[in-house]
DSSP file (Angstrom, degrees, kcal/mol; ACC not computed):
  #  RESIDUE AA STRUCTURE BP1 BP2  ACC     N-H-->O    O-->H-N    N-H-->O    O-->H-N    TCO  KAPPA ALPHA  PHI   PSI    X-CA   Y-CA   Z-CA
    1    1 A X              0   0    0      0, 0.0     2,-0.3     0, 0.0     0, 0.0   0.000 360.0 360.0 360.0 131.3  -19.1   27.3   -9.5
    2    2 A X        -     0   0    0      1,-0.1     3,-0.1     0, 0.0     2,-0.0  -0.603 360.0-124.6 -82.2 135.1  -16.0   25.1   -9.4
    3    3 A X        -     0   0    0     -2,-0.3     5,-0.1     1,-0.1    -1,-0.1  -0.307  40.9 -80.5 -71.1 158.6  -14.3   24.4   -6.1
    4    4 A X    >   -     0   0    0      1,-0.1     3,-2.1     3,-0.1     4,-0.3  -0.321  46.7-112.1 -56.6 143.9  -10.7   25.2   -5.6
    5    5 A X  G >  S+     0   0    0      1,-0.3     3,-1.5     2,-0.2   131,-0.1   0.813 113.0  60.8 -52.0 -40.0   -8.4   22.4   -7.0
    6    6 A X  G 3  S+     0   0    0      1,-0.3    69,-0.3   129,-0.1    -1,-0.3   0.644 103.4  52.2 -70.3 -11.2   -7.2   21.1   -3.7
    7    7 A X  G <  S+     0   0    0     -3,-2.1    65,-0.7    67,-0.1    -1,-0.3   0.427  83.5 109.8-101.9   0.3  -10.7   20.3   -2.6
    8    8 A X    <   -     0   0    0     -3,-1.5     2,-0.2    -4,-0.3   128,-0.1  -0.441  68.8-122.6 -71.5 147.7  -11.6   18.2   -5.7
    9    9 A X        -     0   0    0     -2,-0.1     2,-0.2     1,-0.1    -1,-0.1  -0.519  31.4 -98.0 -85.4 161.6  -12.0   14.5   -5.2
   10   10 A X        -     0   0    0     -2,-0.2     2,-0.1     1,-0.1    -1,-0.1  -0.483  34.7-123.2 -78.0 147.4  -10.0   12.0   -7.1
   11   11 A X     >  -     0   0    0     -2,-0.2     4,-2.1     1,-0.1     5,-0.1  -0.400  25.3-109.5 -79.9 165.9  -11.4   10.3  -10.1
   12   12 A X  H  > S+     0   0    0      1,-0.2     4,-2.0     2,-0.2     5,-0.1   0.898 120.7  54.5 -61.8 -38.9  -11.6    6.6  -10.5
   13   13 A X  H  > S+     0   0    0      1,-0.2     4,-2.4     2,-0.2     5,-0.2   0.929 107.6  48.1 -60.8 -46.9   -8.9    6.8  -13.1
   14   14 A X  H  > S+     0   0    0      1,-0.2     4,-2.9     2,-0.2     5,-0.2   0.901 110.2  52.7 -62.1 -41.3   -6.5    8.7  -10.8
   15   15 A X  H  X S+     0   0    0     -4,-2.1     4,-2.3     2,-0.2    -1,-0.2   0.873 109.2  50.0 -63.0 -36.3   -7.2    6.1   -8.0
   16   16 A X  H  X S+     0   0    0     -4,-2.0     4,-2.1     2,-0.2    -2,-0.2   0.941 113.3  44.4 -66.3 -47.5   -6.3    3.3  -10.4
   17   17 A X  H  X S+     0   0    0     -4,-2.4     4,-2.3     1,-0.2    -2,-0.2   0.910 114.3  50.2 -64.3 -41.6   -3.0    4.9  -11.5
   18   18 A X  H  X S+     0   0    0     -4,-2.9     4,-2.3     1,-0.2    -1,-0.2   0.907 110.2  51.1 -62.7 -41.7   -2.2    5.8   -7.8
   19   19 A X  H  X S+     0   0    0     -4,-2.3     4,-2.5    -5,-0.2    -2,-0.2   0.878 109.0  50.7 -63.5 -38.0   -3.0    2.1   -6.9
   20   20 A X  H  X S+     0   0    0     -4,-2.1     4,-2.0     2,-0.2    -2,-0.2   0.928 110.0  49.4 -65.1 -44.9   -0.6    0.8   -9.6
   21   21 A X  H  X S+     0   0    0     -4,-2.3     4,-1.5     1,-0.2    -2,-0.2   0.906 114.1  45.7 -62.2 -40.3    2.2    3.1   -8.5
   22   22 A X  H  X S+     0   0    0     -4,-2.3     4,-3.3     1,-0.2     5,-0.2   0.903 108.7  56.4 -68.1 -39.2    1.7    2.0   -4.9
   23   23 A X  H  X S+     0   0    0     -4,-2.5     4,-3.0     1,-0.2     5,-0.3   0.872 103.9  53.2 -62.2 -36.9    1.5   -1.7   -5.8
   24   24 A X  H  X S+     0   0    0     -4,-2.0     4,-1.8     2,-0.2    -1,-0.2   0.950 114.4  41.4 -61.5 -47.7    4.9   -1.6   -7.6
   25   25 A X  H  X S+     0   0    0     -4,-1.5     4,-2.0     1,-0.2    -2,-0.2   0.935 117.8  47.8 -64.0 -47.0    6.5   -0.1   -4.4
   26   26 A X  H  X S+     0   0    0     -4,-3.3     4,-2.6     1,-0.2    -2,-0.2   0.886 110.2  51.0 -63.9 -41.3    4.6   -2.5   -2.1
   27   27 A X  H  X S+     0   0    0     -4,-3.0     4,-2.6    -5,-0.2     5,-0.2   0.914 109.7  49.4 -65.8 -43.0    5.3   -5.6   -4.1
   28   28 A X  H  X S+     0   0    0     -4,-1.8     4,-2.1    -5,-0.3    -1,-0.2   0.903 112.7  48.7 -62.4 -40.2    9.0   -5.0   -4.2
   29   29 A X  H  X S+     0   0    0     -4,-2.0     4,-2.7     2,-0.2     5,-0.2   0.926 112.1  48.6 -64.1 -45.2    9.0   -4.4   -0.4
   30   30 A X  H  X S+     0   0    0     -4,-2.6     4,-2.8     1,-0.2     5,-0.2   0.911 111.6  49.2 -61.4 -43.9    7.0   -7.6    0.2
   31   31 A X  H  X S+     0   0    0     -4,-2.6     4,-2.3     2,-0.2    -1,-0.2   0.913 112.8  47.2 -63.7 -42.8    9.3   -9.7   -2.0
   32   32 A X  H  X S+     0   0    0     -4,-2.1     4,-2.7    -5,-0.2    -2,-0.2   0.947 114.9  45.0 -65.5 -48.2   12.4   -8.3   -0.3
   33   33 A X  H  X S+     0   0    0     -4,-2.7     4,-2.2     1,-0.2     5,-0.2   0.909 112.6  52.3 -62.1 -41.1   11.0   -8.8    3.2
   34   34 A X  H  X>S+     0   0    0     -4,-2.8     4,-2.9    -5,-0.2     5,-0.5   0.913 112.0  45.8 -61.0 -42.4    9.7  -12.3    2.3
   35   35 A X  H  X5S+     0   0    0     -4,-2.3     4,-2.4    -5,-0.2    -2,-0.2   0.933 112.2  49.9 -66.7 -44.9   13.1  -13.3    1.0
   36   36 A X  H  <5S+     0   0    0     -4,-2.7    -1,-0.2     1,-0.2    -2,-0.2   0.848 118.8  38.9 -62.8 -33.5   14.9  -11.9    4.0
   37   37 A X  H  <5S+     0   0    0     -4,-2.2    -2,-0.2    -5,-0.2    -1,-0.2   0.889 130.0  26.2 -83.6 -42.8   12.6  -13.7    6.4
   38   38 A X  H  <5S-     0   0    0     -4,-2.9    -3,-0.2    -5,-0.2    -2,-0.2   0.779  85.0-140.9 -94.8 -28.8   12.2  -17.0    4.6
   39   39 A X     << +     0   0    0     -4,-2.4     2,-0.6    -5,-0.5    -4,-0.2   0.575  64.7 119.6  77.4   8.0   15.4  -17.3    2.5
   40   40 A X     >  -     0   0    0     -6,-0.4     4,-1.9     1,-0.2    -1,-0.2  -0.926  47.4-167.6-114.0 116.6   13.3  -18.7   -0.3
   41   41 A X  H  > S+     0   0    0     -2,-0.6     4,-2.4     2,-0.2     5,-0.2   0.909  88.3  54.0 -65.5 -43.0   13.2  -16.9   -3.6
   42   42 A X  H  > S+     0   0    0      1,-0.2     4,-2.5     2,-0.2    -1,-0.2   0.932 110.9  44.3 -60.9 -48.1   10.3  -19.0   -5.0
   43   43 A X  H  > S+     0   0    0      1,-0.2     4,-2.9     2,-0.2     5,-0.2   0.900 111.9  54.3 -63.9 -39.3    8.0  -18.3   -2.0
   44   44 A X  H  X S+     0   0    0     -4,-1.9     4,-2.3     1,-0.2    -2,-0.2   0.909 110.6  45.6 -60.9 -42.2    9.0  -14.6   -2.0
   45   45 A X  H  X S+     0   0    0     -4,-2.4     4,-3.0     2,-0.2     5,-0.3   0.909 113.3  49.5 -67.1 -43.1    8.0  -14.3   -5.7
   46   46 A X  H  X S+     0   0    0     -4,-2.5     4,-2.2     2,-0.2     5,-0.2   0.932 112.7  47.2 -61.5 -45.7    4.7  -16.2   -5.2
   47   47 A X  H  X S+     0   0    0     -4,-2.9     4,-2.0     1,-0.2    -2,-0.2   0.943 115.7  45.7 -61.3 -48.3    3.8  -14.0   -2.2
   48   48 A X  H  X S+     0   0    0     -4,-2.3     4,-1.1    -5,-0.2    -2,-0.2   0.920 114.5  46.0 -62.6 -46.2    4.6  -10.8   -4.1
   49   49 A X  H  X S+     0   0    0     -4,-3.0     4,-0.8     1,-0.2    -1,-0.2   0.844 111.0  52.2 -71.0 -32.3    2.9  -11.8   -7.3
   50   50 A X  H >X S+     0   0    0     -4,-2.2     4,-1.9    -5,-0.3     3,-0.8   0.921 106.7  55.0 -65.2 -42.4   -0.3  -13.0   -5.5
   51   51 A X  H 3X>S+     0   0    0     -4,-2.0     4,-2.8     1,-0.2     5,-0.5   0.791  92.6  71.5 -61.5 -28.0   -0.4   -9.7   -3.7
   52   52 A X  H 3X5S+     0   0    0     -4,-1.1     4,-1.3     1,-0.2    -1,-0.2   0.932 107.9  34.7 -52.6 -45.7   -0.4   -7.8   -6.9
   53   53 A X  H <X5S+     0   0    0     -3,-0.8     4,-1.5    -4,-0.8    -2,-0.2   0.933 121.9  43.2 -77.5 -48.0   -3.9   -8.9   -7.6
   54   54 A X  H  X5S+     0   0    0     -4,-1.9     4,-2.1     1,-0.2    -2,-0.2   0.908 116.5  47.3 -67.9 -40.8   -5.3   -8.9   -4.1
   55   55 A X  H  X5S+     0   0    0     -4,-2.8     4,-3.4    -5,-0.2     5,-0.3   0.866 106.1  55.9 -73.3 -36.3   -3.8   -5.6   -3.1
   56   56 A X  H  X<S+     0   0    0     -4,-1.3     4,-2.2    -5,-0.5    -1,-0.2   0.931 112.5  44.0 -61.4 -42.5   -4.8   -3.7   -6.2
   57   57 A X  H  X S+     0   0    0     -4,-1.5     4,-2.0     2,-0.2    -2,-0.2   0.924 117.0  45.1 -66.7 -43.7   -8.4   -4.6   -5.6
   58   58 A X  H  X S+     0   0    0     -4,-2.1     4,-2.6     2,-0.2    -2,-0.2   0.896 113.1  51.1 -66.8 -40.4   -8.2   -3.9   -1.8
   59   59 A X  H  X S+     0   0    0     -4,-3.4     4,-2.9     2,-0.2     5,-0.2   0.927 109.1  50.2 -64.1 -45.3   -6.3   -0.6   -2.4
   60   60 A X  H  X S+     0   0    0     -4,-2.2     4,-2.4    -5,-0.3    -1,-0.2   0.938 112.4  47.4 -59.7 -45.6   -8.9    0.7   -4.9
   61   61 A X  H  X S+     0   0    0     -4,-2.0     4,-2.2     1,-0.2    -2,-0.2   0.920 111.9  50.5 -61.0 -44.0  -11.6   -0.1   -2.4
   62   62 A X  H  X S+     0   0    0     -4,-2.6     4,-2.3     1,-0.2    -2,-0.2   0.920 111.0  49.2 -59.4 -46.8   -9.7    1.6    0.4
   63   63 A X  H  X S+     0   0    0     -4,-2.9     4,-2.6     1,-0.2    -1,-0.2   0.912 110.7  49.3 -59.7 -45.4   -9.2    4.7   -1.8
   64   64 A X  H  X S+     0   0    0     -4,-2.4     4,-1.6     2,-0.2    -1,-0.2   0.876 110.3  50.8 -67.0 -37.3  -12.9    4.9   -2.8
   65   65 A X  H  X S+     0   0    0     -4,-2.2     4,-1.6     2,-0.2    -1,-0.2   0.933 112.1  47.2 -64.1 -44.8  -14.0    4.6    0.8
   66   66 A X  H  X S+     0   0    0     -4,-2.3     4,-1.7     1,-0.2    -2,-0.2   0.889 108.1  55.6 -65.2 -37.6  -11.7    7.4    1.9
   67   67 A X  H  X S+     0   0    0     -4,-2.6     4,-0.6     1,-0.2    -1,-0.2   0.873 104.1  55.1 -61.2 -35.6  -12.8    9.6   -1.0
   68   68 A X  H >< S+     0   0    0     -4,-1.6     3,-0.6     1,-0.2    -1,-0.2   0.911 113.0  40.9 -62.4 -42.7  -16.4    9.2    0.2
   69   69 A X  H 3< S+     0   0    0     -4,-1.6    -1,-0.2     1,-0.2    -2,-0.2   0.692 114.5  53.0 -80.2 -18.0  -15.4   10.5    3.7
   70   70 A X  H >< S+     0   0    0     -4,-1.7     3,-2.7    -5,-0.2    -1,-0.2   0.376  71.4 138.6 -99.3   4.1  -13.1   13.2    2.4
   71   71 A X  T << S+     0   0    0     -4,-0.6   -63,-0.1    -3,-0.6     3,-0.1  -0.280  81.8   3.2 -54.8 125.1  -15.5   14.9    0.0
   72   72 A X  T 3  S+     0   0    0    -65,-0.7     2,-0.4     1,-0.2    -1,-0.3   0.540 111.2 108.1  78.0   7.3  -15.1   18.7    0.4
   73   73 A X    <   -     0   0    0     -3,-2.7     2,-0.3   -66,-0.2    -1,-0.2  -0.909  69.5-121.4-120.4 146.4  -12.2   18.4    2.9
   74   74 A X        -     0   0    0     -2,-0.4     2,-0.9    -3,-0.1   -67,-0.1  -0.657  27.2-126.1 -81.0 138.2   -8.5   19.0    2.5
   75   75 A X        -     0   0    0    -69,-0.3     2,-0.1    -2,-0.3    -1,-0.0  -0.759  36.1-176.5 -88.2 110.0   -6.3   16.0    3.2
   76   76 A X     >  -     0   0    0     -2,-0.9     4,-2.1     1,-0.0     5,-0.1  -0.316  43.0 -89.3 -96.7-176.5   -3.8   17.1    5.8
   77   77 A X  H  > S+     0   0    0      1,-0.2     4,-2.0     2,-0.2     5,-0.1   0.869 124.5  53.8 -63.8 -38.0   -0.9   15.3    7.4
   78   78 A X  H  > S+     0   0    0      1,-0.2     4,-2.4     2,-0.2    -1,-0.2   0.925 109.4  47.9 -63.9 -44.5   -3.0   13.8   10.2
   79   79 A X  H  > S+     0   0    0      1,-0.2     4,-2.8     2,-0.2    -1,-0.2   0.887 109.1  54.9 -62.9 -38.2   -5.5   12.4    7.8
   80   80 A X  H  X S+     0   0    0     -4,-2.1     4,-2.2     2,-0.2    -1,-0.2   0.890 109.2  47.6 -61.4 -38.8   -2.6   10.9    5.7
   81   81 A X  H  X S+     0   0    0     -4,-2.0     4,-2.2     2,-0.2    -2,-0.2   0.927 113.9  45.8 -68.2 -44.8   -1.3    9.1    8.9
   82   82 A X  H  X S+     0   0    0     -4,-2.4     4,-2.4     2,-0.2    -2,-0.2   0.905 113.6  50.0 -65.8 -40.2   -4.8    7.7    9.8
   83   83 A X  H  X S+     0   0    0     -4,-2.8     4,-2.3     1,-0.2    -1,-0.2   0.906 110.3  50.3 -63.0 -42.0   -5.3    6.7    6.1
   84   84 A X  H  X S+     0   0    0     -4,-2.2     4,-2.5    -5,-0.2    -2,-0.2   0.896 110.5  50.0 -62.1 -40.7   -1.9    5.0    6.1
   85   85 A X  H  X S+     0   0    0     -4,-2.2     4,-2.2     2,-0.2    -2,-0.2   0.908 110.6  48.6 -66.0 -42.6   -2.8    3.1    9.3
   86   86 A X  H  X S+     0   0    0     -4,-2.4     4,-1.7     1,-0.2    -1,-0.2   0.898 113.9  46.8 -67.4 -38.3   -6.1    1.9    8.0
   87   87 A X  H  X S+     0   0    0     -4,-2.3     4,-3.4    -5,-0.2     5,-0.2   0.914 110.2  53.3 -66.8 -40.8   -4.5    0.7    4.8
   88   88 A X  H  X S+     0   0    0     -4,-2.5     4,-3.2     1,-0.2     5,-0.2   0.898 106.9  52.0 -62.8 -40.0   -1.7   -1.0    6.7
   89   89 A X  H  X S+     0   0    0     -4,-2.2     4,-1.8     2,-0.2    -1,-0.2   0.950 115.0  41.4 -59.1 -50.6   -4.1   -2.9    8.8
   90   90 A X  H  X S+     0   0    0     -4,-1.7     4,-1.7     1,-0.2    -2,-0.2   0.925 117.8  47.3 -63.3 -46.0   -6.0   -4.2    5.8
   91   91 A X  H  X S+     0   0    0     -4,-3.4     4,-2.7     1,-0.2    -2,-0.2   0.884 109.7  52.6 -64.6 -39.6   -2.8   -4.8    3.8
   92   92 A X  H  X S+     0   0    0     -4,-3.2     4,-2.7    -5,-0.2    -1,-0.2   0.881 107.3  52.0 -66.9 -36.7   -1.1   -6.7    6.7
   93   93 A X  H  X S+     0   0    0     -4,-1.8     4,-2.1    -5,-0.2    -1,-0.2   0.911 111.3  48.1 -63.4 -40.8   -4.0   -9.0    7.1
   94   94 A X  H  X S+     0   0    0     -4,-1.7     4,-2.4     2,-0.2    -2,-0.2   0.928 112.9  47.6 -63.8 -46.5   -3.8   -9.8    3.4
   95   95 A X  H  X S+     0   0    0     -4,-2.7     4,-3.0     1,-0.2     5,-0.3   0.903 109.7  53.6 -62.6 -41.7   -0.1  -10.4    3.6
   96   96 A X  H  X S+     0   0    0     -4,-2.7     4,-2.4     1,-0.2     5,-0.2   0.937 111.4  44.9 -57.3 -48.4   -0.4  -12.6    6.6
   97   97 A X  H  X S+     0   0    0     -4,-2.1     4,-1.9     2,-0.2    -2,-0.2   0.916 116.7  44.5 -65.9 -42.8   -3.0  -14.8    4.9
   98   98 A X  H  X S+     0   0    0     -4,-2.4     4,-2.3     2,-0.2     5,-0.2   0.931 115.3  47.5 -67.0 -45.8   -1.0  -15.1    1.6
   99   99 A X  H  X S+     0   0    0     -4,-3.0     4,-2.5     1,-0.2     6,-0.4   0.889 111.8  50.3 -63.6 -40.4    2.4  -15.6    3.4
  100  100 A X  H  X S+     0   0    0     -4,-2.4     4,-2.0    -5,-0.3    -1,-0.2   0.896 110.4  51.1 -63.8 -41.1    0.9  -18.3    5.6
  101  101 A X  H  < S+     0   0    0     -4,-1.9    -2,-0.2    -5,-0.2    -1,-0.2   0.943 116.3  38.5 -62.5 -48.7   -0.6  -20.0    2.6
  102  102 A X  H  < S+     0   0    0     -4,-2.3    -2,-0.2     1,-0.2    -1,-0.2   0.822 124.0  37.8 -77.4 -30.3    2.6  -20.2    0.6
  103  103 A X  H  < S-     0   0    0     -4,-2.5    -1,-0.2    -5,-0.2    -3,-0.2   0.744  93.2-138.9 -89.8 -23.8    5.0  -20.9    3.5
  104  104 A X  S  < S+     0   0    0     -4,-2.0     2,-0.5    -5,-0.3    -4,-0.1   0.513  72.2 103.4  76.8   4.2    2.7  -23.2    5.4
  105  105 A X     >  -     0   0    0     -6,-0.4     4,-2.0     1,-0.1     3,-0.2  -0.967  58.9-158.7-126.9 119.8    3.8  -21.6    8.6
  106  106 A X  H  > S+     0   0    0     -2,-0.5     4,-2.9     1,-0.2     5,-0.2   0.894  95.0  57.5 -57.9 -42.2    1.7  -19.1   10.5
  107  107 A X  H  > S+     0   0    0      1,-0.2     4,-2.2     2,-0.2    -1,-0.2   0.868 106.6  47.7 -61.4 -38.5    4.8  -17.7   12.3
  108  108 A X  H  > S+     0   0    0     -3,-0.2     4,-2.6     2,-0.2    -1,-0.2   0.919 112.7  49.2 -68.8 -42.1    6.6  -16.8    9.0
  109  109 A X  H  X S+     0   0    0     -4,-2.0     4,-2.5     1,-0.2    -2,-0.2   0.922 112.3  48.5 -61.4 -42.7    3.4  -15.2    7.7
  110  110 A X  H  X S+     0   0    0     -4,-2.9     4,-2.4     2,-0.2    -1,-0.2   0.874 110.4  51.2 -65.3 -37.7    3.1  -13.2   10.9
  111  111 A X  H  X S+     0   0    0     -4,-2.2     4,-2.3    -5,-0.2     5,-0.2   0.935 111.9  46.2 -65.6 -45.3    6.8  -12.2   10.8
  112  112 A X  H  X S+     0   0    0     -4,-2.6     4,-1.9     1,-0.2    -2,-0.2   0.943 115.6  45.8 -61.3 -48.1    6.5  -10.9    7.2
  113  113 A X  H  X S+     0   0    0     -4,-2.5     4,-1.2    -5,-0.2    -1,-0.2   0.872 111.7  53.0 -63.8 -37.5    3.3   -9.0    7.9
  114  114 A X  H  X S+     0   0    0     -4,-2.4     4,-0.8     1,-0.2     3,-0.3   0.906 109.4  46.7 -67.5 -43.1    4.7   -7.6   11.2
  115  115 A X  H >X S+     0   0    0     -4,-2.3     4,-2.2     1,-0.2     3,-0.6   0.864 107.0  60.0 -67.5 -32.8    7.8   -6.1    9.4
  116  116 A X  H 3X>S+     0   0    0     -4,-1.9     4,-2.6     1,-0.2     5,-0.6   0.828  91.4  67.9 -62.8 -31.2    5.6   -4.7    6.7
  117  117 A X  H 3X5S+     0   0    0     -4,-1.2     4,-1.0    -3,-0.3    -1,-0.2   0.919 109.7  36.1 -53.5 -43.2    3.7   -2.7    9.3
  118  118 A X  H <X5S+     0   0    0     -4,-0.8     4,-1.6    -3,-0.6    -2,-0.2   0.963 122.4  40.8 -76.9 -53.9    6.9   -0.6    9.7
  119  119 A X  H  X5S+     0   0    0     -4,-2.2     4,-2.4     1,-0.2    -3,-0.2   0.917 118.5  44.9 -65.3 -43.2    8.3   -0.5    6.2
  120  120 A X  H  X5S+     0   0    0     -4,-2.6     4,-3.1    -5,-0.2     5,-0.3   0.828 107.4  57.0 -75.6 -29.6    5.0    0.0    4.4
  121  121 A X  H  X<S+     0   0    0     -4,-1.0     4,-2.1    -5,-0.6    -1,-0.2   0.933 112.5  43.3 -62.1 -43.6    3.7    2.7    6.8
  122  122 A X  H  X S+     0   0    0     -4,-1.6     4,-1.8     2,-0.2    -2,-0.2   0.951 117.3  44.9 -64.9 -50.1    6.8    4.7    6.0
  123  123 A X  H  X S+     0   0    0     -4,-2.4     4,-2.1     1,-0.2    -2,-0.2   0.897 113.7  50.3 -62.8 -41.0    6.6    4.0    2.3
  124  124 A X  H  X S+     0   0    0     -4,-3.1     4,-3.0     2,-0.2     5,-0.2   0.900 106.3  54.8 -66.2 -41.0    2.9    4.7    2.1
  125  125 A X  H  X S+     0   0    0     -4,-2.1     4,-2.4    -5,-0.3    -1,-0.2   0.943 112.3  42.8 -57.2 -48.8    3.1    8.0    3.9
  126  126 A X  H  X S+     0   0    0     -4,-1.8     4,-2.1     2,-0.2    -1,-0.2   0.855 113.4  52.9 -67.9 -34.0    5.7    9.3    1.4
  127  127 A X  H  X S+     0   0    0     -4,-2.1     4,-2.2     2,-0.2    -2,-0.2   0.930 110.9  47.0 -63.3 -46.3    3.7    7.8   -1.5
  128  128 A X  H  X S+     0   0    0     -4,-3.0     4,-1.6     1,-0.2    -2,-0.2   0.902 112.2  48.7 -63.1 -43.6    0.5    9.6   -0.3
  129  129 A X  H  X S+     0   0    0     -4,-2.4     4,-0.7    -5,-0.2    -1,-0.2   0.880 110.3  52.5 -66.5 -37.2    2.3   12.9    0.2
  130  130 A X  H >< S+     0   0    0     -4,-2.1     3,-0.9     1,-0.2     4,-0.4   0.917 108.7  49.6 -63.5 -43.2    3.9   12.7   -3.3
  131  131 A X  H >< S+     0   0    0     -4,-2.2     3,-1.1     1,-0.3    -1,-0.2   0.817 102.9  60.8 -68.6 -28.5    0.5   12.1   -4.9
  132  132 A X  H 3< S+     0   0    0     -4,-1.6    -1,-0.3     1,-0.2    -2,-0.2   0.743  98.9  58.2 -66.3 -21.3   -0.9   15.1   -3.0
  133  133 A X  T << S+     0   0    0     -3,-0.9     2,-0.7    -4,-0.7    -1,-0.2   0.617  87.5  88.1 -81.9 -13.5    1.7   17.2   -4.9
  134  134 A X  S <  S-     0   0    0     -3,-1.1     3,-0.1    -4,-0.4     5,-0.1  -0.786  89.2-119.4 -88.1 114.9    0.3   16.0   -8.2
  135  135 A X    >   -     0   0    0     -2,-0.7     3,-2.1     1,-0.1     4,-0.4  -0.223  29.4-104.4 -57.3 137.9   -2.5   18.4   -9.2
  136  136 A X  T 3  S+     0   0    0      1,-0.3    -1,-0.1  -131,-0.1  -126,-0.1  -0.421 109.2  27.7 -61.8 133.0   -6.0   16.8   -9.6
  137  137 A X  T 3> S+     0   0    0     -2,-0.1     4,-1.2    -3,-0.1    -1,-0.3   0.121  93.1  98.7 100.3 -18.5   -6.7   16.5  -13.3
  138  138 A X  H <> S+     0   0    0     -3,-2.1     4,-1.9     1,-0.2    -2,-0.1   0.818  76.6  57.7 -73.0 -29.0   -3.1   16.3  -14.4
  139  139 A X  H  > S+     0   0    0     -4,-0.4     4,-2.0     1,-0.2    -1,-0.2   0.909 104.4  51.8 -67.4 -41.2   -3.1   12.4  -14.7
  140  140 A X  H  4>S+     0   0    0      1,-0.2     5,-2.9     2,-0.2     4,-0.5   0.875 108.5  52.0 -62.6 -36.6   -6.0   12.6  -17.2
  141  141 A X  H ><5S+     0   0    0     -4,-1.2     3,-0.7     3,-0.2    -1,-0.2   0.908 107.9  51.4 -65.3 -41.5   -4.0   15.1  -19.3
  142  142 A X  H 3<5S+     0   0    0     -4,-1.9    -2,-0.2     1,-0.2    -1,-0.2   0.904 117.5  38.1 -62.1 -41.8   -0.9   12.8  -19.4
  143  143 A X  T 3<5S-     0   0    0     -4,-2.0    -1,-0.2    -5,-0.1    -2,-0.2   0.387 111.6-118.8 -92.0   3.2   -3.0    9.8  -20.6
  144  144 A X  T < 5       0   0    0     -3,-0.7    -3,-0.2    -4,-0.5    -4,-0.1   0.831 360.0 360.0  65.4  33.1   -5.2   11.9  -22.9
  145  145 A X      <       0   0    0     -5,-2.9    -4,-0.2    -6,-0.2    -5,-0.1   0.399 360.0 360.0-104.1 360.0   -8.4   11.1  -21.1
């Protein structure tokens, strides 16, 4: 017997597409914050483009871990907030390390990562809620999978 659609877990494919959509939003936010804090376009681009690779891998891992714990459960607003907080912690540590590496200054890396806590928590919450509105299985239909 098939469970109601809202209780289905996400497929690996959906998690990948979801991760890509978030990465586009997240990278643009990181680049803008990096530029506003450092004033250097080159460092901002380096930080943002490096994060494309590190964050896609980290985001996929984060999604799969959450799917394990959410099997058979509906994802409500409280879970979305906790999930956003756990992702932001992981993401901010990554941003701190990358920003510190490219700027050579721990304080600049910390500033970028700190501002991201605010901007990305807000952006991630809305991203997560938007994806919850996309019926499970519809992404495969779009891509013919």
